[in-house]
C-alpha positions in Angstrom: -4.4 -6.5 -16.4 -1.1 -4.7 -16.0 -0.1 -1.7 -15.1 1.0 -0.9 -18.5 -2.4 -0.8 -19.5 -3.4 2.2 -17.5 -2.5 4.8 -19.5 -4.9 3.8 -22.5 -7.8 3.6 -19.9 -6.6 6.9 -19.0 -6.0 8.1 -22.0 -10.1 7.2 -23.6 -11.7 7.8 -19.7 -9.8 12.1 -19.6 -11.1 12.0 -23.0 -14.6 11.8 -22.0 -13.9 13.9 -18.5 -12.4 16.7 -20.4 -15.9 15.9 -23.3 -18.2 17.0 -20.1 -15.8 19.4 -18.5 -16.8 21.8 -21.7 -20.5 20.6 -21.9 -21.0 21.6 -18.4 -20.6 25.4 -20.3 -21.7 24.7 -23.7 -25.5 22.7 -23.6 -27.7 23.8 -21.8 -29.2 20.5 -20.0 -26.8 18.8 -17.3 -27.4 15.3 -19.0 -24.9 15.1 -21.8 -22.3 16.4 -19.5 -23.5 13.9 -16.8 -23.8 10.9 -19.3 -20.0 11.3 -21.1 -18.0 11.7 -17.6 -19.9 8.8 -16.4 -18.8 6.8 -19.3 -15.4 8.1 -18.3 -15.3 6.9 -15.0 -16.7 3.4 -16.2 -13.8 2.8 -18.4 -11.4 3.8 -15.4 -13.8 1.7 -13.3 -12.9 -1.0 -15.8 -9.3 -0.6 -15.5 -9.3 -0.9 -11.4 -11.2 -3.7 -11.6 -9.1 -5.4 -14.7 -6.4 -5.0 -11.4 -8.1 -6.7 -9.0 -8.7 -9.8 -11.0 -5.6 -9.9 -12.4 -4.2 -9.2 -8.7 -6.1 -11.9 -7.0 -6.9 -9.1 -5.1 -8.3 -5.6 -4.0 -5.9 -2.8 -6.0 -5.4 -1.2 -2.7 -2.0 -1.8 -1.1 0.1 0.4 -2.1 -0.3 4.0 -2.3 -0.4 3.6 -6.2 -3.2 1.5 -5.7 -5.1 3.8 -3.3 -4.8 6.4 -5.8 -6.7 5.0 -8.5 -9.8 4.4 -6.3 -8.7 8.0 -5.2 -9.2 9.1 -8.8 -12.2 7.0 -9.8 -14.0 8.9 -6.6 -13.2 12.2 -8.1 -14.5 11.6 -10.9 -17.7 10.4 -10.0 -17.7 13.2 -6.8 -17.4 16.3 -9.4 -20.0 14.4 -11.4 -22.7 13.7 -8.2 -22.4 17.5 -7.5 -22.5 18.9 -11.3 -25.9 17.1 -11.3 -27.8 17.7 -8.0 -26.2 21.7 -7.8 -25.1 22.9 -11.1 -21.9 23.6 -10.2 -20.1 23.9 -13.9 -16.2 24.1 -12.7 -16.7 21.1 -10.9 -16.4 18.7 -14.0 -13.1 21.2 -14.8 -11.8 20.4 -11.5 -12.6 16.6 -11.2 -10.9 16.2 -14.6 -7.8 18.1 -13.7 -7.2 16.7 -10.4 -7.3 13.3 -12.3 -5.5 14.0 -14.6 -2.7 14.8 -11.7 -3.6 11.3 -10.0 -3.0 9.7 -13.1 0.5 11.1 -14.2 2.0 10.6 -11.1 0.7 7.0 -11.2 2.5 6.9 -14.6 5.6 8.4 -14.0 6.2 6.2 -11.3 4.5 2.5 -12.0 4.5 0.0 -8.5 5.8 -3.7 -8.7 2.5 -5.4 -7.3 2.4 -9.1 -5.9 -0.6 -11.1 -5.2 0.5 -11.5 -1.6 -1.9 -9.5 0.9 -1.6 -9.8 4.6 -3.9 -11.5 7.1 -5.0 -8.2 8.7 -6.2 -6.9 5.1 -8.1 -10.0 4.2 -10.8 -8.8 6.6 -14.2 -8.4 5.2 -14.3 -4.8 6.3 -11.2 -3.4 4.1 -12.4 -3.5 1.0 -15.5 -0.6 2.2 -13.4 0.5 4.3 -11.0 1.6 2.1 -13.7 2.6 -0.6 -15.8 5.1 1.9 -12.6 7.0 3.3 -11.3 7.4 -0.5 -14.4 9.4 -1.6 -14.3 10.9 2.0 -11.5 12.5 0.2 -12.1 13.3 -3.1 -15.6 15.3 -1.7 -12.9 17.2 0.8 -10.0 17.8 -1.8 -12.9 19.4 -4.3 -14.0 22.1 -1.5 -10.7 22.7 -0.4 -9.5 23.7 -3.8 -12.6 25.3 -3.9 -12.1 27.3 -0.4 -8.8 28.1 -1.8 -9.9 30.2 -5.3 -12.4 32.1 -3.2 -10.2 32.9 -0.4 -7.4 34.1 -3.8 -10.0 35.1 -5.8 -10.8 38.3 -4.5 -9.5 38.8 -0.5 -11.5 41.2 0.9 -15.1 39.7 -1.2 -17.1 38.3 0.6 -18.5 35.4 -0.9 -22.0 34.9 -2.0 -24.0 32.8 -0.1 -24.5 30.2 -2.6 -20.6 29.5 -2.8 -20.6 29.3 1.0 -23.4 26.8 0.2 -21.8 24.6 -1.6 -18.8 24.4 0.5 -21.0 23.6 3.6 -22.6 20.9 2.0 -20.0 19.1 0.3 -18.1 18.9 4.0 -21.1 17.7 5.1 -21.1 14.8 2.8 -17.2 14.5 3.3 -17.7 14.6 7.0 -20.2 11.7 6.9 -18.6 9.5 4.4 -15.6 10.7 6.9 -17.7 9.0 10.0 -18.8 5.6 8.1 -15.2 4.6 7.5 -13.8 5.4 10.7 -17.0 2.6 11.7 -16.0 0.6 9.3 -12.3 0.7 10.5 -13.1 0.4 14.1 -15.2 -3.1 13.4 -12.3 -4.0 10.7 -9.6 -3.1 13.7 -11.9 -5.9 16.0 -11.9 -8.4 13.5 -8.5 -8.2 13.0 -6.6 -7.5 15.9 -9.1 -7.5 18.5 -9.7 -3.8 19.4 -11.9 -1.4 17.6 -9.2 1.3 18.7 -5.6 0.5 19.3 -4.0 4.4 19.2 -2.4 3.0 15.4 -0.7 6.6 14.1 -3.0 6.5 11.3 -5.8 5.8 13.6 -4.3 8.6 15.4 -4.8 11.6 12.6 -7.9 10.2 11.6 -9.1 11.2 14.7 -7.6 14.5 14.9 -9.5 15.1 11.2 -12.7 14.4 12.1 -12.9 16.4 14.7 -11.2 19.2 12.8 -14.3 19.4 10.5 -16.8 18.7 13.2 -15.2 21.5 14.2 -16.4 23.5 10.9 -19.6 22.2 11.0 -20.0 23.6 14.4 -18.6 27.3 14.1 -19.9 27.5 10.5 -23.2 29.3 11.6 -20.9 31.7 13.6 -18.9 32.4 10.9 -21.3 33.7 8.3 -19.8 37.1 8.2 -16.2 35.4 8.8 -15.0 33.6 5.7 -11.4 34.0 6.8 -12.0 31.9 9.8 -13.9 29.3 8.1 -11.8 29.1 4.6 -8.5 28.7 7.2 -10.4 25.7 9.3 -11.3 24.3 5.9 -7.4 24.2 4.8 -6.0 23.5 8.3 -8.4 20.4 8.1 -7.4 18.9 5.0 -3.8 19.3 6.2 -4.5 17.0 8.7 -5.9 14.5 6.2 -2.7 14.8 3.9 -1.3 13.2 7.0 -3.7 10.8 7.3 -3.3 9.7 4.2 0.2 9.5 3.9 2.2 11.8 6.4 2.4 9.2 8.2 4.7 7.5 6.0 7.2 9.6 7.2 6.8 10.0 10.6 8.8 7.9 12.9 6.4 6.5 15.2 4.5 4.8 12.5 7.7 2.8 11.1 6.5 -1.2 11.4 4.0 0.2 14.0 1.4 1.0 11.8 -0.1 -1.8 9.1 -1.3 1.5 6.8 2.1 2.3 6.2 2.5 1.5 2.6 
């Protein structure tokens, strides 16, 4: 399996995801859209597994490889939210965002090798990245939904159901962020001897985690102030972008962080 095979697996996955998004609006039952969308995720996951086998290491070393996982978990997050709360639009959103990340990978192919630095050979590395990618997918979904609600009609107050969805997605995302940080600390202890060393990635991860925690604590007091709630969601997501790939451009991280790709 090589990077050139991505377009074929992605094409099949996108067709399934688009079909699932259409079925979400046209079918009165949940299972058709859920089943078809899961088939698309399964096809895309097959490509990830193929890359894993051919590289003889987890495909998590480069930005392009992490985008594969983000695309996969974004589709799964969409299916999970639809199956649980039946928000019909979520499958369309997850499909659109997955297509965006697939296109980035297709138009910006990467050269992969089988080498993996000793620090990344920890048993905690794979679950740490996987859990974080799922959390990123959930936070991406809630951010775009918040933007939609905010810009749709700024003077209109969102319904309790709409705000409840934002709260549910952030709770799930924050829980996975917390789990990812714990796994990251265990990985750091095994690889470098310390649970926390204030690496630039760790610092921005802590800031992101605290920002979403602030939202959860302030949310009961912001029931009648959706503007502040949405602003905090967007601010937290900007911190998340710094945590994910923004540190690659920080002078303080160059040569000092294992997280710079």
